[in-house]
C-alpha positions as a Markdown table, in Angstrom:
| # | Residue | x | y | z |
|---|---|---|---|---|
| 1 | Met | -10.9 | 69.0 | 4.2 |
| 2 | Gln | -9.5 | 69.5 | 0.8 |
| 3 | Val | -6.6 | 68.6 | -1.3 |
| 4 | Asp | -3.8 | 71.5 | -2.5 |
| 5 | Arg | -2.1 | 70.0 | -5.5 |
| 6 | Tyr | 1.2 | 71.7 | -6.5 |
| 7 | Ala | 2.4 | 72.8 | -9.8 |
| 8 | Asp | 5.7 | 72.1 | -9.0 |
| 9 | Ala | 8.5 | 71.0 | -6.4 |
| 10 | Gly | 9.3 | 74.7 | -5.7 |
| 11 | Ala | 5.6 | 75.5 | -4.6 |
| 12 | Phe | 5.1 | 72.3 | -2.7 |
| 13 | Leu | 8.4 | 73.1 | -0.6 |
| 14 | Lys | 7.2 | 76.6 | 0.2 |
| 15 | Ala | 3.6 | 75.4 | 1.3 |
| 16 | Ala | 4.5 | 71.9 | 3.0 |
| 17 | Glu | 8.4 | 71.9 | 4.2 |
| 18 | Pro | 7.7 | 73.6 | 7.5 |
| 19 | Trp | 5.0 | 70.8 | 8.3 |
| 20 | Leu | 7.2 | 68.1 | 7.1 |
| 21 | Ala | 10.2 | 69.4 | 8.6 |
| 22 | Arg | 8.5 | 68.8 | 12.2 |
| 23 | Asp | 9.2 | 65.0 | 11.5 |
| 24 | Glu | 12.2 | 65.7 | 9.4 |
| 25 | Val | 14.1 | 62.0 | 9.3 |
| 26 | Glu | 10.7 | 60.3 | 8.8 |
| 27 | Asn | 10.0 | 62.5 | 5.7 |
| 28 | Asn | 13.4 | 63.0 | 4.6 |
| 29 | Val | 12.8 | 60.7 | 1.3 |
| 30 | Met | 10.1 | 63.0 | 0.3 |
| 31 | Leu | 12.0 | 66.4 | 1.2 |
| 32 | Thr | 15.1 | 65.5 | -0.5 |
| 33 | Ile | 13.3 | 64.5 | -3.6 |
| 34 | Ala | 11.3 | 67.4 | -3.5 |
| 35 | Arg | 14.4 | 69.4 | -3.4 |
| 36 | Ser | 16.2 | 67.6 | -6.1 |
| 37 | Val | 13.3 | 68.4 | -8.3 |
| 38 | Ala | 13.0 | 72.2 | -7.5 |
| 39 | Asp | 17.0 | 72.9 | -7.5 |
| 40 | Gly | 17.2 | 71.0 | -11.2 |
| 41 | Ser | 19.3 | 68.2 | -10.4 |
| 42 | Arg | 17.1 | 65.5 | -10.9 |
| 43 | Thr | 15.3 | 65.5 | -14.3 |
| 44 | Leu | 12.1 | 63.9 | -14.8 |
| 45 | Lys | 10.6 | 62.4 | -17.7 |
| 46 | Glu | 7.0 | 63.3 | -16.8 |
| 47 | Pro | 5.6 | 66.1 | -14.6 |
| 48 | Pro | 5.7 | 65.4 | -10.8 |
| 49 | Tyr | 2.6 | 64.7 | -8.5 |
| 50 | Phe | 3.0 | 66.7 | -5.3 |
| 51 | Ala | -0.3 | 67.2 | -2.9 |
| 52 | Ala | -1.7 | 67.8 | 0.6 |
| 53 | Ala | -4.4 | 67.1 | 2.4 |
| 54 | Val | -5.6 | 70.2 | 4.5 |
| 55 | Val | -8.0 | 71.2 | 7.0 |
| 56 | Gly | -8.2 | 75.0 | 6.9 |
| 57 | Ser | -4.9 | 76.2 | 7.0 |
| 58 | Glu | -3.0 | 72.8 | 8.8 |
| 59 | Ile | -1.6 | 69.8 | 6.7 |
| 60 | Asp | -2.9 | 66.5 | 7.4 |
| 61 | Cys | -0.7 | 64.4 | 5.1 |
| 62 | Cys | 1.4 | 64.6 | 2.1 |
| 63 | Ala | 2.0 | 62.6 | -1.0 |
| 64 | Ser | 4.6 | 62.6 | -3.7 |
| 65 | Arg | 5.3 | 60.8 | -6.8 |
| 66 | Thr | 8.1 | 60.8 | -9.7 |
| 67 | Ser | 7.1 | 58.7 | -12.4 |
| 68 | Pro | 7.6 | 55.6 | -12.7 |
| 69 | His | 8.2 | 55.4 | -8.9 |
| 70 | Asn | 5.9 | 54.3 | -6.2 |
| 71 | Met | 3.4 | 57.1 | -4.5 |
| 72 | Leu | 5.2 | 58.3 | -1.5 |
| 73 | Val | 2.8 | 59.6 | 1.7 |
| 74 | Thr | 3.3 | 60.6 | 5.0 |
| 75 | Asn | 1.4 | 60.2 | 8.2 |
| 76 | Gly | -2.0 | 61.5 | 8.4 |
| 77 | Thr | -5.5 | 60.5 | 9.4 |
| 78 | Pro | -7.4 | 58.1 | 7.8 |
| 79 | Arg | -9.6 | 60.9 | 6.2 |
| 80 | Gly | -6.8 | 62.8 | 5.1 |
| 81 | Leu | -5.0 | 59.7 | 3.6 |
| 82 | Ala | -8.3 | 58.9 | 1.6 |
| 83 | Val | -8.7 | 62.2 | 0.0 |
| 84 | Leu | -5.4 | 62.3 | -1.3 |
| 85 | Ala | -5.9 | 58.6 | -2.6 |
| 86 | Ala | -9.2 | 59.5 | -4.6 |
| 87 | Asp | -7.1 | 62.9 | -5.9 |
| 88 | Ala | -4.2 | 60.8 | -7.0 |
| 89 | Phe | -6.4 | 58.4 | -8.8 |
| 90 | Gly | -8.1 | 61.5 | -10.8 |
| 91 | Val | -4.7 | 62.1 | -11.8 |
| 92 | Phe | -3.0 | 58.4 | -12.4 |
| 93 | Glu | -5.9 | 55.6 | -12.6 |
| 94 | Arg | -3.2 | 53.5 | -11.6 |
| 95 | Leu | -0.2 | 53.5 | -9.5 |
| 96 | Pro | 2.5 | 50.4 | -9.1 |
| 97 | Gly | 2.2 | 51.2 | -5.6 |
| 98 | Val | 3.0 | 53.1 | -2.2 |
| 99 | Asn | 5.4 | 53.7 | 0.0 |
| 100 | Gly | 5.8 | 55.3 | 3.8 |
| 101 | Pro | 5.3 | 54.7 | 7.2 |
| 102 | Arg | 3.5 | 51.2 | 7.7 |
| 103 | Gln | 0.0 | 52.7 | 9.1 |
| 104 | Ala | -0.1 | 55.5 | 6.8 |
| 105 | Thr | 0.6 | 52.7 | 3.4 |
| 106 | Gly | -2.1 | 51.0 | 5.1 |
| 107 | Gly | -4.9 | 53.4 | 5.2 |
| 108 | Phe | -3.5 | 55.1 | 1.5 |
| 109 | Ala | -3.6 | 51.3 | 0.1 |
| 110 | Ala | -7.1 | 50.5 | 1.5 |
| 111 | Ala | -8.3 | 53.7 | 0.2 |
| 112 | Trp | -6.7 | 53.4 | -3.5 |
| 113 | Leu | -8.5 | 49.8 | -3.6 |
| 114 | Ala | -11.6 | 51.4 | -2.7 |
| 115 | Val | -11.7 | 53.9 | -5.6 |
| 116 | Ala | -9.4 | 51.9 | -8.2 |
| 117 | Gly | -10.1 | 48.4 | -7.5 |
| 118 | Gly | -7.1 | 45.5 | -8.1 |
| 119 | Arg | -5.6 | 44.1 | -5.1 |
| 120 | Ala | -2.7 | 45.1 | -2.9 |
| 121 | Thr | 0.1 | 43.4 | -1.4 |
| 122 | Ile | 3.0 | 44.0 | 1.0 |
| 123 | Ser | 6.4 | 43.9 | -1.1 |
| 124 | Met | 8.4 | 45.1 | 0.9 |
| 125 | Arg | 9.2 | 46.2 | 4.9 |
| 126 | Gln | 11.8 | 48.1 | 5.7 |
| 127 | Arg | 12.9 | 50.1 | 9.0 |
| 128 | Leu | 13.9 | 53.5 | 9.1 |
| 129 | His | 17.0 | 54.3 | 11.3 |
| 130 | Lys | 18.8 | 57.5 | 12.7 |
| 131 | Ile | 22.2 | 58.4 | 14.4 |
| 132 | Glu | 23.5 | 61.1 | 16.0 |
| 133 | Arg | 26.8 | 59.8 | 17.1 |
| 134 | Val | 28.9 | 57.2 | 15.7 |
| 135 | Asn | 29.7 | 55.0 | 18.5 |
| 136 | Ala | 33.4 | 54.9 | 19.5 |
| 137 | Asp | 34.3 | 51.3 | 19.9 |
| 138 | Leu | 33.9 | 50.1 | 16.3 |
| 139 | Pro | 37.2 | 47.9 | 15.2 |
| 140 | Ala | 39.5 | 49.6 | 12.9 |
| 141 | Ile | 39.4 | 48.4 | 9.2 |
| 142 | Gln | 42.3 | 48.5 | 6.4 |
| 143 | Gly | 41.4 | 51.0 | 4.2 |
| 144 | Arg | 39.9 | 54.7 | 3.6 |
| 145 | Leu | 37.0 | 56.5 | 2.6 |
| 146 | Arg | 37.4 | 58.6 | -0.8 |
| 147 | Glu | 35.2 | 60.0 | -3.3 |
| 148 | Val | 34.3 | 58.4 | -6.3 |
| 149 | Thr | 36.0 | 59.6 | -9.5 |
| 150 | Ser | 34.2 | 60.1 | -13.0 |
| 151 | Ser | 36.7 | 57.6 | -15.0 |
| 152 | Glu | 34.9 | 55.1 | -12.5 |
| 153 | Arg | 31.9 | 55.7 | -13.3 |
| 154 | Asp | 31.3 | 52.1 | -14.9 |
| 155 | Leu | 32.5 | 50.4 | -12.1 |
| 156 | Ala | 30.2 | 52.5 | -9.9 |
| 157 | Ile | 27.3 | 51.5 | -12.4 |
| 158 | Glu | 28.0 | 48.0 | -12.2 |
| 159 | Trp | 27.7 | 48.4 | -8.6 |
| 160 | Ala | 24.5 | 50.2 | -8.4 |
| 161 | Leu | 22.8 | 47.6 | -10.8 |
| 162 | Ala | 23.7 | 45.0 | -8.6 |
| 163 | Phe | 22.5 | 46.8 | -5.5 |
| 164 | Val | 19.2 | 47.3 | -7.3 |
| 165 | Arg | 19.0 | 43.9 | -8.3 |
| 166 | Glu | 19.7 | 42.4 | -5.2 |
| 167 | Ala | 18.2 | 45.1 | -2.4 |
| 168 | Ile | 15.1 | 46.4 | -4.7 |
| 169 | Pro | 14.4 | 44.3 | -7.5 |
| 170 | Asn | 11.1 | 45.5 | -7.9 |
| 171 | His | 12.0 | 48.7 | -8.0 |
| 172 | Pro | 12.3 | 50.7 | -11.3 |
| 173 | Asn | 16.2 | 50.5 | -13.1 |
| 174 | Glu | 18.0 | 54.2 | -12.5 |
| 175 | Ala | 21.2 | 53.1 | -11.5 |
| 176 | Ala | 22.9 | 55.2 | -14.4 |
| 177 | Glu | 21.0 | 58.5 | -13.6 |
| 178 | Ser | 21.7 | 57.8 | -9.7 |
| 179 | Val | 25.3 | 57.4 | -10.0 |
| 180 | Asp | 25.3 | 60.1 | -12.1 |
| 181 | Arg | 23.5 | 62.7 | -10.1 |
| 182 | His | 26.0 | 61.3 | -6.9 |
| 183 | Leu | 29.1 | 62.2 | -9.1 |
| 184 | Arg | 28.0 | 65.8 | -10.1 |
| 185 | Ala | 27.3 | 66.2 | -6.2 |
| 186 | Gly | 30.2 | 64.6 | -5.1 |
| 187 | Thr | 28.0 | 62.2 | -2.7 |
| 188 | Leu | 29.3 | 59.2 | -3.9 |
| 189 | His | 32.4 | 57.0 | -2.2 |
| 190 | Phe | 34.4 | 54.2 | -2.0 |
| 191 | Trp | 36.1 | 52.6 | 0.9 |
| 192 | Asp | 39.3 | 51.9 | -1.1 |
| 193 | Asp | 41.9 | 49.3 | 0.4 |
| 194 | Gly | 44.0 | 48.7 | -2.7 |
| 195 | Gly | 41.2 | 49.4 | -4.7 |
| 196 | Pro | 37.7 | 50.1 | -4.6 |
| 197 | Val | 35.8 | 47.3 | -2.1 |
| 198 | Thr | 32.5 | 48.7 | -1.1 |
| 199 | Met | 30.3 | 51.9 | -2.3 |
| 200 | Cys | 28.4 | 54.3 | -0.2 |
| 201 | Ala | 26.2 | 57.6 | -1.0 |
| 202 | Ser | 24.9 | 60.1 | 0.9 |
| 203 | Val | 21.7 | 62.3 | -0.2 |
| 204 | Gly | 21.3 | 65.9 | 1.2 |
| 205 | Gly | 18.6 | 68.5 | 0.7 |
| 206 | Ala | 16.8 | 68.5 | 4.2 |
| 207 | Arg | 17.6 | 71.0 | 6.7 |
| 208 | Thr | 19.0 | 69.1 | 9.7 |
| 209 | Ser | 19.7 | 65.4 | 8.4 |
| 210 | Ala | 21.2 | 63.6 | 5.8 |
| 211 | Arg | 20.7 | 60.1 | 4.1 |
| 212 | Ile | 22.7 | 57.3 | 3.6 |
| 213 | Asn | 22.0 | 54.6 | 0.6 |
| 214 | Leu | 23.4 | 52.8 | -2.5 |
| 215 | Val | 25.6 | 50.8 | 0.2 |
| 216 | Tyr | 27.1 | 47.8 | -1.9 |
| 217 | Thr | 29.9 | 45.1 | -1.3 |
| 218 | Pro | 30.3 | 42.6 | -4.0 |
| 219 | Pro | 29.4 | 39.3 | -2.6 |
| 220 | Val | 33.4 | 38.1 | -2.9 |
| 221 | Leu | 34.6 | 41.1 | -0.3 |
| 222 | Arg | 32.1 | 40.6 | 2.3 |
| 223 | Arg | 32.2 | 39.6 | 5.8 |
| 224 | Arg | 35.7 | 41.5 | 6.1 |
| 225 | Gly | 33.9 | 44.8 | 7.5 |
| 226 | Tyr | 34.3 | 46.8 | 4.6 |
| 227 | Ala | 30.1 | 48.1 | 5.2 |
| 228 | Thr | 30.6 | 48.8 | 8.5 |
| 229 | Ala | 33.8 | 51.2 | 7.7 |
| 230 | Val | 32.5 | 52.8 | 4.8 |
| 231 | Val | 29.2 | 53.9 | 6.5 |
| 232 | Ser | 30.3 | 54.7 | 9.8 |
| 233 | Ala | 33.1 | 56.7 | 8.5 |
| 234 | Leu | 30.8 | 58.5 | 5.7 |
| 235 | Thr | 28.3 | 59.2 | 8.7 |
| 236 | Arg | 30.8 | 60.6 | 11.0 |
| 237 | Arg | 31.9 | 63.0 | 7.9 |
| 238 | Leu | 28.2 | 64.2 | 7.3 |
| 239 | Leu | 27.3 | 64.7 | 11.1 |
| 240 | Ala | 31.1 | 66.5 | 11.3 |
| 241 | Gly | 29.6 | 69.1 | 8.3 |
| 242 | Gly | 26.5 | 70.0 | 10.1 |
| 243 | Ser | 24.1 | 67.2 | 9.7 |
| 244 | Arg | 22.7 | 67.3 | 13.0 |
| 245 | Tyr | 20.9 | 63.5 | 12.1 |
| 246 | Cys | 22.1 | 61.0 | 9.4 |
| 247 | Cys | 19.2 | 57.9 | 8.4 |
| 248 | Leu | 19.1 | 55.2 | 6.5 |
| 249 | Tyr | 16.9 | 52.5 | 5.8 |
| 250 | Thr | 17.2 | 48.8 | 5.9 |
| 251 | Asp | 15.1 | 45.9 | 4.7 |
| 252 | Leu | 13.9 | 43.8 | 7.6 |
| 253 | Ala | 14.2 | 40.4 | 5.8 |
| 254 | Asn | 17.9 | 41.2 | 6.0 |
| 255 | Pro | 19.2 | 40.8 | 9.2 |
| 256 | Thr | 23.0 | 41.4 | 8.3 |
| 257 | Ser | 22.7 | 45.0 | 7.2 |
| 258 | Asn | 20.4 | 45.6 | 10.2 |
| 259 | Ser | 23.4 | 44.3 | 13.0 |
| 260 | Val | 25.4 | 46.0 | 10.9 |
| 261 | Tyr | 24.0 | 49.5 | 11.3 |
| 262 | Arg | 23.2 | 49.0 | 14.8 |
| 263 | Arg | 26.9 | 48.3 | 15.7 |
| 264 | Ile | 27.7 | 51.5 | 14.5 |
| 265 | Gly | 24.9 | 53.4 | 16.4 |
| 266 | Tyr | 21.7 | 53.6 | 14.2 |
| 267 | Leu | 18.4 | 53.4 | 16.0 |
| 268 | Pro | 15.2 | 52.7 | 14.5 |
| 269 | Val | 12.7 | 55.1 | 14.1 |
| 270 | Cys | 9.6 | 53.7 | 12.7 |
| 271 | Asp | 8.7 | 50.8 | 10.3 |
| 272 | Ile | 8.1 | 51.5 | 6.5 |
| 273 | Asp | 6.0 | 49.3 | 4.3 |
| 274 | Glu | 5.8 | 49.1 | 0.5 |
| 275 | Tyr | 2.6 | 47.9 | -1.2 |
| 276 | Ser | 2.6 | 46.9 | -5.0 |
| 277 | Phe | -0.8 | 47.4 | -6.6 |
| 278 | Thr | -2.1 | 44.9 | -9.3 |
| 279 | Glu | -5.6 | 44.9 | -11.3 |
| 280 | Ser | -6.6 | 41.6 | -10.1 |
C-alpha cells in the first residue's frame, strides 16, 4: 500500500472524487472543502494536505487538512489509515486532532499516537443526517426565508461568532471568513419575522448533495420554532433546486437539535467522532 499525496485540490478531486462520491453524503465535508479550495472561493494561509492510501489503482481511504483545522479522514482499512497517519506525521509532526466516521477516527488516532506519541481524547461526538423529502406536516411558523444582505454582515458575524462559541468552542474561529464566503456565494439566510430571528447557511460543491450549517438562533428567540422553520425551508429550496439529498451534523450532546431535525425528516447516516491530540 502506498500514499499518493496531491499538490493541489484540483489534482486530488481528479483522482479521488469518483471514489469519494460513492459515499457522497458521508464524504460531503471533504468533497466540498476540496472544491472550495480548487475554485478559489476558500483562501488558505498555508498549503493544504490532500492524500489517499492506494492499493494498486484502488483507493483505500483519504485524508485532507486545511491548517489550522483538524485532519479529516474517510472510512478505510486499519492499514490504510495507518499509512496516512505516518505520511501526515512526515508533513506536520503535530496535529490538533482528527475528525471523521467513528471507526476511521479511532483507527487514525491510534496510528497517529504510535508515530507521534502523546494522548488522544474524544472532544465531540456528532451524528450525520440526510434527507430526501421534508415532512409535510410541520407546523406553520410566522416569517419567511430570505438571503442575508451585505448590509447585515455585522449581525451575521456576531451570530456566527456566537455559534462557534456555543457549538464548536474548540475549533479555530473563522466566523468572519465563513460569513464573507457565504455572502459572496449567496448561501447565507435569515428567517425573518419582523426582522432576522434565526440564521442558516448551505454548502454546495458535491455532485448530488448539499449541506446545512451555521444554524443559530439567539437565546431570547428560542423555543418558537424558528430553527425548524429556517432549516425546513432552506432544505426544501435546495432539494427543489436539484440536490438529491441534504445533510447536516448534530452534536449528540444536544438532544434539542437532534429532535428538531428528526421532526423535519432528517435520518441518521453515521456517527462522527472528533479527537483532540495533546503531547502528554
